[in-house]
N, C-alpha and C positions, 0 to 999 in steps of 0.2 A: 029622420032617424039619426041619432048621434053617431059620432065616429066610433065610440066604445061599443055600441050595439052592432054596428056594421062589422067590426073586428071580431066580436063574439060569434056572430052568425057565420062569418067566413071560417072560423076555427071549427065550428060544429060541422059545417059542410065538408071540410077537409077530412075530419075524423070519420064521418059517415062514408065518404068515398073510399078512404083507405080501408075501412072495415069491409066494404063490399068487394074490394079488389083482393084483399088478403087471402081468402080461401082459394082463389085461382092460382096463387103463387105457391101453394103447399103440395098438392097431389103430385105423385110421380107417374110417369109413363101414361099420360092422359090418353084415353081411348085406345089403349094397347090391345084390347080385344078385337079391334077392327083390322089388325094386321093379318093378312092372309096366312093360313097355316103353312102353305108351301114356302112362303118367305121365311118363316121362323125355322122350318125344317132345314132350310139351306144353310143356316148359320148355327145350328144347334150343337154341332160337334165341337167338343172342347179338345183342343190339341195339347199334346205333351209340352211341358215347358222347354224352352231352348236355353241351353247352358250359356252362361256369361262369366266374365272375369269376376272373381270373388265368391262364386258359388261354393257351397259345401256339399259333397256327395258321399253317400254311404253306398259302397259297392261290395256285394257279397256274392261269392260263387259257390254253388252247391253241386254235388254229384253223388251218385250211389256209393262211391268210395270217398268219404270226406278227406282221407289222407292224401288223395291224389290232387286235390285242389287247395290244400292248406297253404301252400306257399304263395298262392295268388290272393289270399285274403289278408288284408292288412291287420297286423297285430297277432297273426298266427304263425307258428313254426312247428316243425317236426323234431321231436327229441331223438337222441341216438337210439332209443328203443322203438321208434316209429310211432309214438303217440303224439297227438295234437296238443300243443300247449299255447298259451296266450301270453303276450308281453304285458307288463304291468302298467298299462295306460289308463286303467280304470281306477276310480277313487271310490272309497267306501265312506259315506258320511251318515252317521246316525242309523246304521244298519241298512242303508239303501245303496245300491250299486249304480253309479252314475257314469255314463260313457264320456270319455274325454274327447275334446275336439280333435285330438291327434289321431283318433280312430277314423276320421273322415278325410276325404281328399279335397284339398283347397285348390280351386282353379286359379292359377297365377295370372299376373298381368298380361302375359302373352297368350293366355287361353289354354294352358297345358296343365296336366297332372303327371306326377311320377308314379308309375304303377309297378308293383313288384314283378321282377323277371322281365316283363315286357319293356319297361323303360318309359320314356316320355311319350305321352299321347296328347295330341291336340284335340280338344273337345268343344271349345267355344263355337257356338253356332249349330251344335248337334243336339238331337233329341236323345232321350233315354234308349229308344229302340235302336238308333244308329250306333250309339256308343256300345250297347250290349252286343250288337252284331260284330263290331270291330274287335272287342275284347275276345269274343268267342273264336273268331277267325284267327286271332293271334296265338291262342293257346291250344286249340283243338284242330287237328290231331297232332300238332307238333310236339307239345309237352305232355299231354294226357291223351289216353285212348278212350276215355269215357266222355260222351258229350255232356257238357255242363249246363246248368241253369244259372242265369245271371240276373240278380235283382239289384236295381239301382234306385236309390231314393234321394230326392233333392231335400236337403235338411234345412235350407234357409229360404223357403218360399214365404216371403213377408212383404208387406206394403206399409208405407208410412202415411198417416193421415193427420193433417194439421188444418188450422183455421177454425171456422165457425161450426164445430161439432162439439158434442157434449163431452167426449172423452178422447182427445187427440192422443196419438201415440203410434207405436210400431206394432203391427198385428201379424201373427204367424198363422200359416195354414198347414195343417198336418197332412192333408191329402193332395197337396200341390195344385190346388185349385182355389180360385177366388174371383168373383165378379165384383163389379162396382157397388152393387146393392149389398152384397154380403160384407164388403169392406166397411161401408157406411153403418151397417147394423152393428158391427163389432165396435165401432167408435160411438155407439149410442145415438146415431142418426144426427142430422143437422139440427142445430138449434133454430129458433124462429128467425134469427138474424142472418142465417146463411143464404147466399144467393144460389138458388137451385137451378138457375139458368146459366150459371157461369162457374162450373167446376173445372179446375185446371188439373190436367194429368201430365206429369213429367215422366218420361221413360228413357232408359238407357238400353240400347240394343246390343246384341252380341258382338257386333263389329265396332262398338264404342261410340257410334253415332247417337244423338239424342233427339227426342221428339217432345213437342209440347202441343197438347190438344185441349180444346174447350168442349165440355160435355154439358148437355142440357137435360136435367133429370125429368123435366116435364114432358119432353119430346118422346113419343112412343118409339120413334126410329132408333133410339138408343139401344133397344134390344137387337137391332140389326147391325149395330156398329162393331167394327173389329176391335174397338177399345172397351167394349162391355166386359169382356173377360180380361182380367188383369194378368200381368206378368210379374215374376219375382222382382223385388226392389222398386216397383212402381211407387211414385210419390204423388199423393193427392192433396190438393189444397182447395179448401172451401172458402171462396172469397166472401167478404161481408156484403150484405145488400145495402140499399140506400139508407135504411133506418139505422143500421149499425154504423155506417160511415158518418152519418149526421151526428150520432151521439158521441163519436170519437173525435169530432171536429174541435179544434182548439184555436182560439183567437191568437193572432200574432202578438208577441210580447210588446211591440211598440204601440199597437192599438190599445192593449190592456193598460199600459202606462198612461197613454193619452186620456183614456176614459177616466182613470183614477184621478188625474189632475183636474179634468173638467168637473168631475163630481165634487172634488174638494173645493174648487172655486165656487161652484154653485151653492155649496153648503155655507161657505163664508158669506156669499152675497145674500143668501136668505137670512143669515144671522144679522148682518148689517141692516137689512131692510126692516127686520123685526125690531131692532133697537131704535131705529129712526121713528118707526110708528109709535113706539112706546113714549118717545119724548115729545110727540106732538100734543 
C-alpha cells in the first residue's frame, strides 16, 4: 500500500474515532437520575444572596400608617401639611417612568450604606433577612410605634459569561436566583467547540477574597456542588476544547518566513530543471 493510501486511511480512522467520541462530550449531568433523592434534597434549598461591595439595594418600609415610615424610605419626605411627597429622582422618557439609580442604596467599598435617620449600616456579608431585622430593630419602637414591614430587593444580581458560548454577555436575574445551567441557557448554551469538562467559575466573596473553581458539566455530581447555584457578579468562562484550540493555532512567524523561502527556492529549482530538460 502506498504512503498516500496509508495517510488517507489514517485520516478516515481519525474522523471515525472522533465522530464516535463526540456524542460522549455533549450531554450534561450524565446519569443524574441515579443520584439518591436524599442527596438532592440535602442541597436543594436555595439561600438568599449575601451582600457584597458594589451591590445595589432597593429598600422599602411599609406600615399601616404610611406617613409614619415615609422618612425611612429613600426619596420620600413629609410636606408641612403632613402629606407624603417624593423627590424628583425619577425621569420620564417617552411617557414611561424610569427609576433612577439614586433611588437605590449602593454598598460602598467598606461594605456600608447610608440609611435615612439611622445613619451608616454595615451590610456586607449579611442576607436580606439579617438586614431587615437590623433595620426594624433600629426604628421600632424607637422612632415609630407601628411595627413595619421591610422589603429588600437586590437589583444587580447578574453574572458574566464569556468564551465558547453562542451569546456571551452580562445576564441579569430578576428573582435574585440563577444556577449554572440557567446562566448557560441565557447565553444560548455552549457551542460545539466549548469544553464542557473545564468550565471556569470566578467568584468574589463578601470579605473581598476570590475563588476560582473548575466545573464539569458532564458530571452528575455538579447538582450537589455548592457552586451549582451562582452568586451575584460571578464570572463564567467557557474554555475552548481541543478542536477549537487546534483551529486557532498559528505558526510562528519565523517558521512561516522559512517555509516561504524554501517554497520559493523549490519553485526556482523546478524552473531551472525544466529549462535544462528543454535544452537537452
